[in-house]
DOZA-930276 format. One record per atom (N, C-alpha, C): residue in three letters; x, y negated, z negated. Coordinates in steps of 0.2 Angstrom, whole numbers, padded with zeros to 4 digits, always signed. Layout:
ALAXYZ
...
END
This chain:
MET-0081-0067+0065
MET-0072-0064+0063
MET-0072-0068+0056
THR-0074-0073+0054
THR-0072-0077+0048
THR-0075-0073+0041
THR-0078-0069+0043
THR-0082-0065+0037
THR-0081-0057+0037
SER-0077-0056+0043
SER-0074-0046+0043
SER-0069-0045+0041
TYR-0070-0040+0038
TYR-0064-0036+0036
TYR-0065-0029+0039
ALA-0057-0026+0040
ALA-0058-0019+0042
ALA-0055-0015+0036
TYR-0056-0010+0037
TYR-0054-0004+0031
TYR-0052+0003+0034
LEU-0048+0005+0032
LEU-0047+0014+0036
LEU-0054+0017+0034
GLY-0056+0019+0040
GLY-0062+0023+0039
GLY-0062+0030+0041
PRO-0067+0034+0041
PRO-0075+0031+0043
PRO-0077+0029+0036
ARG-0084+0029+0037
ARG-0088+0028+0029
ARG-0085+0033+0025
GLY-0086+0031+0019
GLY-0084+0037+0013
GLY-0077+0037+0011
THR-0073+0033+0014
THR-0066+0033+0012
THR-0065+0030+0006
PHE-0059+0031+0002
PHE-0058+0028-0003
PHE-0057+0021-0002
THR-0054+0020+0004
THR-0052+0013+0005
THR-0058+0009+0005
GLU-0062+0011+0007
GLU-0070+0008+0008
GLU-0072+0007+0002
ALA-0071+0011-0004
ALA-0073+0011-0010
ALA-0069+0005-0013
ALA-0062+0004-0012
ALA-0058+0000-0014
ALA-0061-0007-0011
LEU-0062-0008-0006
LEU-0064-0014-0003
LEU-0071-0016-0005
LEU-0075-0013-0007
LEU-0082-0014-0009
LEU-0081-0016-0017
SER-0075-0014-0020
SER-0073-0017-0027
SER-0071-0023-0027
MET-0069-0026-0021
MET-0066-0033-0021
MET-0070-0039-0019
PRO-0069-0045-0023
PRO-0073-0052-0022
PRO-0075-0053-0013
GLU-0069-0050-0009
GLU-0069-0053-0003
GLU-0074-0050+0001
SER-0075-0043-0001
SER-0081-0039+0003
SER-0089-0043+0002
LYS-0089-0047-0003
LYS-0095-0050-0004
LYS-0098-0054+0002
ASN-0103-0053+0005
ASN-0107-0056+0011
ASN-0102-0056+0016
ALA-0099-0053+0017
ALA-0091-0050+0023
ALA-0095-0044+0026
THR-0094-0043+0033
THR-0095-0037+0036
THR-0089-0032+0036
LEU-0090-0028+0036
LEU-0085-0022+0034
LEU-0085-0018+0041
LEU-0078-0017+0044
LEU-0079-0014+0049
LEU-0074-0007+0048
ALA-0076-0001+0049
ALA-0070+0005+0049
ALA-0067+0004+0055
ALA-0061+0006+0053
ALA-0055+0007+0058
ALA-0053+0015+0059
GLU-0051+0018+0064
GLU-0049+0024+0064
GLU-0042+0028+0060
SER-0037+0022+0061
SER-0032+0023+0058
SER-0030+0017+0054
VAL-0023+0016+0051
VAL-0021+0012+0047
VAL-0018+0007+0053
ASN-0015+0010+0058
ASN-0013+0006+0064
ASN-0018+0001+0067
SER-0025+0004+0069
SER-0030+0001+0070
SER-0031-0005+0067
ALA-0033-0004+0059
ALA-0035-0009+0056
ALA-0029-0015+0056
LEU-0024-0013+0057
LEU-0020-0019+0057
LEU-0019-0023+0063
THR-0020-0018+0068
THR-0020-0021+0076
THR-0027-0027+0075
MET-0032-0025+0072
MET-0039-0028+0072
MET-0038-0036+0069
VAL-0033-0035+0064
VAL-0030-0041+0060
VAL-0026-0046+0066
ARG-0021-0044+0068
ARG-0016-0046+0072
ARG-0019-0049+0079
GLU-0025-0045+0081
GLU-0028-0049+0088
GLU-0034-0054+0087
GLY-0035-0055+0080
GLY-0040-0059+0078
GLY-0047-0057+0078
HIS-0048-0049+0079
HIS-0055-0047+0076
HIS-0058-0048+0071
VAL-0054-0048+0066
VAL-0056-0048+0058
VAL-0051-0052+0055
LEU-0054-0056+0049
LEU-0050-0060+0045
LEU-0045-0055+0041
GLY-0047-0049+0041
GLY-0041-0046+0036
GLY-0042-0038+0035
ALA-0038-0035+0034
ALA-0039-0027+0033
ALA-0037-0025+0026
LEU-0039-0019+0024
LEU-0037-0016+0018
LEU-0035-0009+0020
VAL-0028-0008+0018
VAL-0025-0001+0018
VAL-0022+0001+0013
PRO-0021+0008+0012
PRO-0019+0011+0007
PRO-0010+0010+0007
ILE-0007+0009+0002
ILE+0001+0008+0001
ILE+0004+0013-0002
GLU+0000+0014-0008
GLU+0005+0018-0012
GLU+0001+0024-0015
ASN+0003+0029-0019
ASN-0002+0034-0024
ASN+0001+0036-0028
SER-0001+0036-0034
SER+0001+0037-0041
SER+0005+0046-0041
VAL+0003+0049-0038
VAL+0005+0057-0037
VAL+0010+0058-0030
GLU+0007+0055-0024
GLU+0011+0056-0019
GLU+0017+0050-0017
GLY+0015+0045-0019
GLY+0021+0040-0018
GLY+0018+0036-0012
ALA+0022+0033-0009
ALA+0021+0028-0004
ALA+0017+0031+0002
VAL+0013+0027+0006
VAL+0010+0029+0012
VAL+0014+0026+0018
PRO+0019+0030+0020
PRO+0023+0030+0025
PRO+0020+0025+0031
THR+0014+0026+0035
THR+0012+0025+0040
THR+0010+0016+0039
THR+0008+0014+0032
THR+0006+0007+0031
THR+0015+0004+0030
LEU+0019+0006+0027
LEU+0025+0003+0026
LEU+0029+0001+0034
ASP+0028+0007+0037
ASP+0030+0006+0044
ASP+0027+0000+0049
GLU+0020+0001+0048
GLU+0016-0005+0051
GLU+0018-0012+0049
LEU+0018-0013+0043
LEU+0020-0020+0040
LEU+0028-0019+0041
GLY+0032-0016+0041
GLY+0040-0017+0042
GLY+0041-0021+0050
HIS+0036-0017+0054
HIS+0038-0019+0062
HIS+0032-0022+0065
GLY+0034-0026+0070
GLY+0029-0028+0074
GLY+0026-0036+0072
GLU+0021-0039+0073
GLU+0020-0046+0071
GLU+0018-0046+0064
THR+0021-0051+0061
THR+0021-0051+0053
THR+0014-0052+0050
LEU+0011-0049+0045
LEU+0006-0049+0043
LEU+0007-0050+0036
GLU+0004-0053+0032
GLU+0005-0055+0025
GLU+0000-0052+0018
ILE+0002-0049+0015
ILE-0002-0047+0009
ILE-0004-0052+0005
VAL-0011-0053+0004
VAL-0014-0058+0000
VAL-0018-0057-0006
ALA-0018-0049-0008
ALA-0022-0046-0012
ALA-0020-0039-0013
GLU-0021-0037-0019
GLU-0021-0029-0020
GLU-0025-0027-0024
VAL-0028-0019-0026
VAL-0032-0017-0029
VAL-0030-0009-0029
ALA-0031-0007-0036
ALA-0031+0001-0037
ALA-0035+0003-0041
ILE-0038+0010-0038
ILE-0043+0014-0040
ILE-0043+0021-0042
PRO-0046+0024-0046
PRO-0044+0029-0048
PRO-0048+0034-0042
VAL-0044+0040-0041
VAL-0045+0044-0035
VAL-0047+0053-0037
GLU-0054+0054-0035
GLU-0056+0061-0037
GLU-0059+0064-0031
PHE-0057+0070-0030
PHE-0058+0073-0023
PHE-0064+0078-0025
ALA-0068+0081-0020
ALA-0073+0086-0021
ALA-0072+0090-0014
LEU-0074+0096-0015
LEU-0075+0100-0009
LEU-0081+0101-0005
LEU-0083+0099+0000
LEU-0088+0098+0004
LEU-0090+0102+0010
VAL-0096+0105+0010
VAL-0097+0110+0015
VAL-0104+0108+0019
ARG-0104+0111+0025
ARG-0111+0110+0028
ARG-0117+0114+0024
PRO-0123+0111+0024
PRO-0128+0116+0020
PRO-0127+0122+0023
GLY-0128+0127+0018
GLY-0129+0134+0018
GLY-0122+0139+0018
THR-0117+0135+0017
THR-0110+0137+0018
THR-0108+0139+0010
GLN-0107+0146+0009
GLN-0103+0148+0003
GLN-0096+0147+0002
ILE-0093+0148-0004
ILE-0086+0146-0004
ILE-0082+0152-0002
SER-0085+0158-0002
SER-0083+0164+0001
SER-0082+0163+0009
ASP-0086+0158+0012
ASP-0087+0157+0019
ASP-0080+0153+0021
ILE-0077+0150+0017
ILE-0072+0144+0018
ILE-0064+0148+0021
LYS-0063+0147+0026
LYS-0056+0149+0029
LYS-0051+0143+0031
ARG-0056+0138+0032
ARG-0051+0132+0035
ARG-0054+0125+0032
ILE-0049+0121+0030
ILE-0051+0115+0025
ILE-0047+0109+0030
ALA-0052+0104+0031
ALA-0048+0098+0033
ALA-0048+0092+0028
THR-0043+0088+0029
THR-0043+0083+0023
THR-0035+0079+0025
HIS-0036+0072+0021
HIS-0029+0069+0023
HIS-0023+0071+0019
PRO-0016+0073+0021
PRO-0012+0076+0020
PRO-0010+0072+0012
HIS-0012+0067+0010
HIS-0010+0065+0002
HIS-0015+0069-0002
ALA-0021+0070-0001
ALA-0027+0072-0003
ALA-0026+0082-0004
SER-0024+0084+0001
SER-0021+0091+0000
SER-0016+0092-0005
ALA-0012+0088-0004
ALA-0006+0086-0009
ALA-0007+0086-0017
GLN-0013+0084-0017
GLN-0016+0082-0025
GLN-0020+0086-0026
CYS-0023+0093-0024
CYS-0026+0098-0024
CYS-0023+0104-0023
LEU-0017+0106-0022
LEU-0013+0111-0021
LEU-0016+0116-0027
GLU-0015+0115-0033
GLU-0015+0120-0039
GLU-0023+0122-0038
TRP-0028+0119-0038
TRP-0034+0121-0037
TRP-0035+0125-0031
LEU-0032+0124-0025
LEU-0033+0128-0018
LEU-0030+0134-0019
ARG-0024+0134-0023
ARG-0021+0140-0025
ARG-0025+0146-0028
GLU-0029+0141-0034
GLU-0032+0147-0039
GLU-0040+0150-0035
ASN-0042+0145-0031
ASN-0049+0147-0029
ASN-0049+0147-0022
LEU-0045+0147-0019
LEU-0045+0146-0011
LEU-0038+0149-0009
PRO-0036+0155-0011
PRO-0028+0156-0009
PRO-0028+0158-0001
GLY-0023+0156+0002
GLY-0022+0157+0009
GLY-0027+0152+0013
VAL-0031+0148+0011
VAL-0033+0144+0015
VAL-0030+0141+0019
ASN-0033+0139+0025
ASN-0028+0135+0030
ASN-0030+0128+0030
VAL-0026+0122+0029
VAL-0027+0116+0027
VAL-0026+0112+0033
ILE-0030+0109+0037
ILE-0029+0106+0042
ILE-0029+0099+0041
PRO-0023+0094+0043
PRO-0024+0087+0042
PRO-0028+0082+0044
ALA-0031+0077+0042
ALA-0035+0073+0046
ALA-0034+0066+0044
MET-0036+0061+0049
MET-0034+0053+0048
MET-0035+0050+0042
SER-0041+0054+0039
SER-0043+0050+0032
SER-0047+0057+0029
THR-0048+0057+0021
THR-0053+0062+0019
THR-0060+0061+0022
ALA-0062+0055+0023
ALA-0069+0054+0026
ALA-0070+0056+0033
SER-0065+0055+0038
SER-0065+0058+0044
SER-0065+0064+0043
ALA-0063+0068+0039
ALA-0062+0076+0038
ALA-0070+0077+0037
ALA-0073+0075+0032
ALA-0081+0075+0031
ALA-0085+0074+0037
GLN-0083+0069+0041
GLN-0089+0067+0046
GLN-0088+0072+0052
GLY-0080+0075+0053
GLY-0079+0080+0058
GLY-0084+0086+0056
LEU-0083+0088+0050
LEU-0087+0093+0048
LEU-0092+0092+0048
SER-0097+0088+0047
SER-0103+0087+0048
SER-0106+0088+0055
GLU-0102+0086+0060
GLU-0102+0085+0066
GLU-0100+0092+0070
GLY-0099+0096+0066
GLY-0098+0105+0068
GLY-0090+0105+0070
ALA-0086+0102+0068
ALA-0078+0102+0068
ALA-0077+0110+0066
PRO-0072+0113+0069
PRO-0070+0121+0069
PRO-0065+0122+0061
TYR-0071+0120+0056
TYR-0068+0122+0049
TYR-0073+0122+0045
GLU-0073+0124+0040
GLU-0079+0127+0035
GLU-0078+0121+0029
GLY-0074+0118+0027
GLY-0075+0113+0022
GLY-0071+0107+0021
ALA-0072+0102+0019
ALA-0067+0097+0019
ALA-0066+0095+0011
ILE-0060+0091+0010
ILE-0059+0088+0003
ILE-0060+0081+0004
ALA-0065+0077+0000
ALA-0064+0070+0002
ALA-0069+0067-0005
SER-0071+0061-0005
SER-0073+0058-0011
SER-0081+0062-0012
ALA-0084+0061-0017
ALA-0091+0066-0018
ALA-0096+0059-0014
VAL-0094+0053-0014
VAL-0098+0049-0009
VAL-0099+0051-0002
ALA-0093+0054+0000
ALA-0094+0055+0008
ALA-0099+0061+0009
ALA-0100+0064+0004
ALA-0107+0070+0005
ALA-0113+0067+0007
GLY-0114+0061+0003
GLY-0120+0059+0005
GLY-0121+0055+0012
HIS-0113+0052+0013
HIS-0115+0047+0020
HIS-0115+0053+0026
TYR-0113+0059+0024
TYR-0111+0065+0031
TYR-0117+0070+0031
GLY-0122+0071+0024
GLY-0126+0076+0024
GLY-0123+0083+0022
LEU-0118+0083+0018
LEU-0114+0088+0017
LEU-0116+0091+0009
ASP-0114+0096+0006
ASP-0116+0099+0000
ASP-0109+0099-0004
ILE-0109+0098-0009
ILE-0103+0096-0014
ILE-0102+0104-0018
VAL-0097+0109-0016
VAL-0097+0114-0019
VAL-0093+0114-0026
GLN-0089+0110-0027
GLN-0085+0109-0032
GLN-0082+0101-0031
ASP-0084+0097-0038
ASP-0082+0091-0038
ASP-0075+0091-0043
GLY-0073+0085-0043
GLY-0067+0086-0048
GLY-0060+0091-0047
ILE-0058+0092-0042
ILE-0054+0098-0038
ILE-0047+0095-0038
GLY-0045+0089-0040
GLY-0038+0086-0041
GLY-0034+0088-0046
ASP-0029+0088-0045
ASP-0024+0092-0050
ASP-0022+0086-0056
ASN-0022+0082-0054
ASN-0020+0075-0060
ASN-0027+0071-0061
ASP-0029+0070-0067
ASP-0033+0067-0068
ASP-0032+0060-0068
ALA-0026+0058-0068
ALA-0023+0051-0068
ALA-0021+0048-0060
ALA-0024+0052-0058
ALA-0022+0049-0049
ALA-0025+0043-0047
TRP-0022+0038-0045
TRP-0023+0032-0042
TRP-0020+0031-0036
THR-0023+0027-0032
THR-0021+0024-0026
THR-0023+0017-0026
ARG-0015+0014-0024
ARG-0015+0007-0023
ARG-0017+0004-0015
PHE-0020+0000-0015
PHE-0022-0003-0008
PHE-0021-0011-0008
VAL-0019-0014-0001
VAL-0017-0020+0000
VAL-0022-0023+0005
LEU-0022-0030+0004
LEU-0028-0033+0008
LEU-0024-0038+0012
VAL-0022-0037+0019
VAL-0018-0042+0022
VAL-0021-0046+0029
ARG-0017-0050+0028
ARG-0021-0057+0034
ARG-0014-0060+0037
LYS-0016-0063+0043
LYS-0010-0067+0046
LYS-0007-0072+0041
PRO-0002-0074+0041
PRO+0001-0079+0038
PRO-0002-0086+0038
GLY-0002-0089+0031
GLY-0006-0095+0031
GLY-0010-0095+0027
PHE-0012-0089+0022
PHE-0017-0089+0018
PHE-0015-0087+0011
ALA-0008-0090+0009
ALA-0004-0088+0003
ALA-0008-0092-0003
LYS-0007-0088-0009
LYS-0012-0091-0014
LYS-0006-0093-0019
PRO-0007-0099-0023
PRO-0002-0101-0028
PRO+0000-0096-0033
SER+0004-0097-0037
SER+0007-0092-0042
SER+0002-0092-0048
SER-0001-0086-0049
SER-0005-0084-0054
SER-0002-0083-0061
GLY+0005-0083-0060
GLY+0008-0081-0067
GLY+0010-0074-0069
ASN+0007-0071-0064
ASN+0007-0063-0064
ASN+0005-0060-0057
ASP+0011-0060-0054
ASP+0012-0059-0047
ASP+0016-0055-0045
LYS+0016-0052-0038
LYS+0020-0046-0035
LYS+0021-0050-0029
THR+0027-0048-0025
THR+0030-0049-0019
THR+0032-0044-0016
THR+0031-0044-0009
THR+0033-0037-0006
THR+0038-0041+0001
VAL+0043-0035+0002
VAL+0047-0038+0008
VAL+0050-0032+0011
SER+0051-0033+0016
SER+0055-0028+0021
SER+0063-0030+0022
LEU+0067-0027+0021
LEU+0074-0028+0021
LEU+0078-0024+0027
PHE+0081-0029+0031
PHE+0084-0024+0036
PHE+0092-0026+0035
MET+0096-0021+0035
MET+0104-0022+0034
MET+0108-0024+0042
PHE+0113-0028+0041
PHE+0116-0029+0047
PHE+0119-0022+0049
GLU+0121-0018+0044
GLU+0124-0011+0047
GLU+0124-0007+0040
ASN+0124+0001+0040
ASN+0124+0004+0033
ASN+0132+0005+0032
HIS+0134+0003+0026
HIS+0140+0003+0023
HIS+0141+0004+0017
PRO+0145+0007+0013
PRO+0146+0008+0006
PRO+0144+0001+0002
GLY+0139+0002-0002
GLY+0137-0004-0007
GLY+0132-0008-0005
ALA+0128-0006+0001
ALA+0124-0009+0004
ALA+0117-0010+0000
LEU+0115-0005-0003
LEU+0110-0005-0007
LEU+0111-0009-0014
LEU+0118-0008-0017
LEU+0119-0011-0023
LEU+0119-0018-0022
GLU+0122-0021-0016
GLU+0122-0028-0015
GLU+0115-0030-0015
ILE+0110-0028-0012
ILE+0103-0030-0012
ILE+0100-0029-0020
LEU+0101-0024-0022
LEU+0101-0023-0031
LEU+0102-0029-0034
THR+0109-0030-0033
THR+0110-0036-0038
THR+0108-0043-0037
GLU+0106-0043-0030
GLU+0102-0051-0030
GLU+0095-0050-0035
PHE+0093-0046-0037
PHE+0088-0045-0041
PHE+0089-0046-0048
THR+0095-0041-0048
THR+0097-0039-0056
THR+0099-0046-0059
VAL+0104-0051-0056
VAL+0107-0056-0059
VAL+0102-0060-0060
ARG+0096-0060-0057
ARG+0090-0066-0057
ARG+0086-0063-0063
GLY+0085-0057-0065
GLY+0081-0055-0070
GLY+0074-0053-0066
ILE+0074-0049-0061
ILE+0068-0049-0058
ILE+0068-0041-0058
ASP+0061-0038-0059
ASP+0061-0031-0060
ASP+0057-0029-0053
LEU+0060-0023-0051
LEU+0058-0020-0045
LEU+0053-0015-0047
THR+0045-0016-0044
THR+0041-0011-0044
THR+0040-0005-0040
ARG+0044-0005-0034
ARG+0044-0001-0030
ARG+0050-0003-0025
ILE+0053+0002-0022
ILE+0058+0002-0017
ILE+0056+0010-0014
GLU+0057+0009-0008
GLU+0057+0014-0001
GLU+0062+0012+0005
SER+0065+0017+0006
SER+0069+0018+0013
SER+0066+0020+0018
ARG+0065+0017+0024
ARG+0061+0020+0029
ARG+0066+0020+0035
PRO+0063+0023+0040
PRO+0069+0023+0047
PRO+0067+0017+0051
THR+0072+0014+0054
THR+0070+0009+0057
THR+0069+0011+0065
LYS+0069+0016+0067
LYS+0067+0021+0073
LYS+0071+0019+0077
LYS+0077+0017+0078
LYS+0082+0014+0082
LYS+0088+0019+0083
GLN+0089+0023+0078
GLN+0094+0028+0077
GLN+0093+0032+0072
LEU+0099+0038+0072
LEU+0096+0042+0066
LEU+0102+0039+0061
GLY+0099+0039+0055
GLY+0104+0037+0050
GLY+0102+0029+0049
ASP+0098+0026+0053
ASP+0096+0018+0051
ASP+0091+0017+0047
TYR+0090+0014+0043
TYR+0085+0012+0038
TYR+0084+0005+0036
PHE+0078+0004+0035
PHE+0076-0002+0032
PHE+0073-0002+0025
PHE+0073-0006+0020
PHE+0071-0005+0012
PHE+0064-0008+0012
SER+0059-0006+0010
SER+0052-0009+0007
SER+0052-0010+0000
ILE+0052-0016-0002
ILE+0051-0017-0009
ILE+0047-0022-0011
ASP+0043-0019-0018
ASP+0039-0024-0021
ASP+0043-0026-0028
PHE+0042-0031-0029
PHE+0045-0034-0037
PHE+0040-0040-0039
GLU+0041-0040-0046
GLU+0038-0045-0048
GLU+0039-0053-0048
GLY+0035-0057-0047
GLY+0035-0063-0046
GLY+0034-0066-0040
HIS+0033-0073-0039
HIS+0029-0076-0033
HIS+0035-0081-0031
VAL+0034-0082-0024
VAL+0039-0084-0020
VAL+0040-0092-0023
ASP+0036-0094-0026
ASP+0037-0102-0029
ASP+0041-0101-0034
ASP+0041-0095-0038
ASP+0046-0096-0045
ASP+0052-0096-0041
GLU+0057-0100-0046
GLU+0063-0101-0045
GLU+0068-0095-0044
ARG+0067-0090-0048
ARG+0073-0085-0046
ARG+0071-0081-0042
VAL+0064-0081-0039
VAL+0062-0078-0034
VAL+0066-0080-0028
GLY+0064-0087-0027
GLY+0067-0091-0021
GLY+0075-0090-0020
GLU+0079-0091-0027
GLU+0085-0089-0026
GLU+0087-0082-0024
ALA+0083-0077-0025
ALA+0085-0070-0024
ALA+0083-0069-0016
LEU+0079-0072-0014
LEU+0077-0071-0007
LEU+0081-0076-0003
LYS+0084-0081-0005
LYS+0090-0084+0000
LYS+0097-0079-0002
GLY+0097-0077-0007
GLY+0104-0072-0008
GLY+0102-0066-0003
LEU+0096-0064-0002
LEU+0095-0058+0001
LEU+0095-0060+0010
HIS+0093-0067+0011
HIS+0094-0070+0018
HIS+0102-0069+0021
ARG+0106-0072+0016
ARG+0112-0071+0017
ARG+0116-0063+0019
ILE+0113-0060+0016
ILE+0116-0053+0017
ILE+0113-0047+0021
CYS+0108-0049+0022
CYS+0104-0045+0027
CYS+0103-0048+0034
ALA+0102-0043+0038
ALA+0099-0044+0046
ALA+0094-0048+0047
ASP+0088-0046+0043
ASP+0080-0049+0043
ASP+0078-0048+0035
VAL+0075-0053+0034
VAL+0071-0052+0028
VAL+0064-0053+0031
LYS+0060-0049+0030
LYS+0052-0050+0032
LYS+0049-0050+0026
PHE+0046-0057+0026
PHE+0043-0058+0019
PHE+0035-0057+0021
LEU+0032-0052+0016
LEU+0025-0049+0017
LEU+0020-0049+0011
GLY+0023-0057+0008
GLY+0017-0061+0004
GLY+0020-0059-0004
SER+0016-0065-0007
SER+0015-0065-0015
SER+0009-0065-0016
TYR+0007-0061-0021
TYR+0000-0061-0023
TYR-0003-0058-0030
PRO-0008-0059-0032
PRO-0008-0058-0039
PRO-0009-0050-0042
ARG-0005-0048-0045
ARG-0006-0042-0047
ARG-0012-0038-0049
HIS-0013-0031-0048
HIS-0021-0028-0050
HIS-0021-0029-0058
ALA-0015-0027-0060
ALA-0015-0025-0068
ALA-0012-0032-0070
SER-0015-0033-0076
SER-0014-0038-0080
SER-0009-0038-0086
SER-0003-0040-0085
SER+0002-0040-0089
SER+0006-0046-0089
ASP+0009-0048-0096
ASP+0015-0052-0096
ASP+0021-0051-0092
ALA+0022-0054-0087
ALA+0029-0053-0085
ALA+0034-0055-0091
VAL+0040-0052-0092
VAL+0046-0054-0096
VAL+0051-0058-0093
VAL+0052-0065-0092
VAL+0056-0068-0089
VAL+0061-0071-0094
LYS+0068-0070-0094
LYS+0074-0071-0098
LYS+0074-0078-0099
PRO+0075-0081-0103
PRO+0078-0088-0104
PRO+0082-0092-0099
ALA+0087-0087-0095
ALA+0092-0089-0091
ALA+0089-0089-0085
VAL+0083-0086-0083
VAL+0081-0087-0076
VAL+0073-0090-0076
THR+0071-0094-0080
THR+0065-0096-0080
THR+0067-0102-0075
ASP+0060-0104-0072
ASP+0061-0111-0067
ASP+0065-0115-0071
ARG+0065-0117-0077
ARG+0067-0123-0082
ARG+0074-0122-0081
ALA+0077-0117-0081
ALA+0084-0115-0081
ALA+0088-0116-0074
PHE+0083-0114-0068
PHE+0086-0114-0062
PHE+0086-0122-0061
GLN+0081-0126-0063
GLN+0081-0134-0062
GLN+0087-0136-0066
ASP+0087-0136-0071
ASP+0093-0139-0074
ASP+0098-0137-0072
ALA+0101-0130-0070
ALA+0107-0130-0066
ALA+0108-0132-0060
ASP+0102-0134-0056
ASP+0103-0138-0050
ASP+0104-0145-0052
GLU+0101-0149-0056
GLU+0103-0155-0059
GLU+0110-0156-0062
TRP+0113-0151-0066
TRP+0120-0151-0067
TRP+0124-0151-0062
LEU+0123-0146-0056
LEU+0128-0147-0051
LEU+0127-0154-0048
ARG+0121-0156-0047
ARG+0120-0162-0043
ARG+0124-0168-0046
SER+0124-0168-0052
SER+0128-0173-0056
SER+0135-0173-0054
ILE+0138-0167-0055
ILE+0145-0165-0052
ILE+0146-0167-0046
ARG+0143-0165-0041
ARG+0144-0168-0034
ARG+0142-0175-0032
THR+0139-0178-0037
THR+0138-0186-0035
THR+0143-0190-0041
ARG+0147-0187-0044
ARG+0151-0192-0049
ARG+0155-0195-0045
THR+0156-0202-0049
THR+0162-0206-0046
THR+0167-0207-0050
ASN+0173-0207-0046
ASN+0181-0205-0050
ASN+0182-0214-0052
END
């Protein structure tokens, strides 16, 4: 277990490719999971050390299943992230012609990123949703009732399929971001270029609820890099917020923001502080540096301990 990592499988997924690009995969056993839920359950039950799952795509946005699974249930923490470019290919069983294709299987995010190509080259084709692009390719190789699959070109080699057309995505700049999650207790110190993820649950929905949350970040000069609302699954109209923002939990400004959120939220689920995949210098205003907060604490302490 100490050297095992799960990923959204089967073999040939973009998640596997992303995990292989990370140093954690070196000399580790990589185990394919059939779904995001299964991958995270393997971590929670102690079968693997961690799991890599997709969290957002530059074209289609957030991956709802991942946000929901991290927002609910036993807490897991993100310890690393990675982003890779995503390129799609149309795969078929050997001997199949493009004119033979009436049904195609793939993950919904993949089909959404190939809509224009499909309209131009396979108008009227029936697209069947799959758990992953690679599972669509695997099913095709095993005789599933469809004639094509949209997946990575690498998946063709894994499953003995032919590539009818490579590079069928509508956006050449499509990237997917993945997060590596583990049980709490493996936090990394601040790198100076970090990101923090939280899930925020409100006491109740009321006018200005989101503004209250945003204010905690704004007054401390913290930049949000992603914010999503997701249903709590309790009742219609009840949501929680999944948020990524710049900074590390050890930063004074981040700590102050988290304390403020703890006061106004029913629950603040801390999901980890970890190095950003992209190198960039965070712009921190002079008023919200660690030194500024420490000076303010010392000033207030001096007032509270003054003698008359």
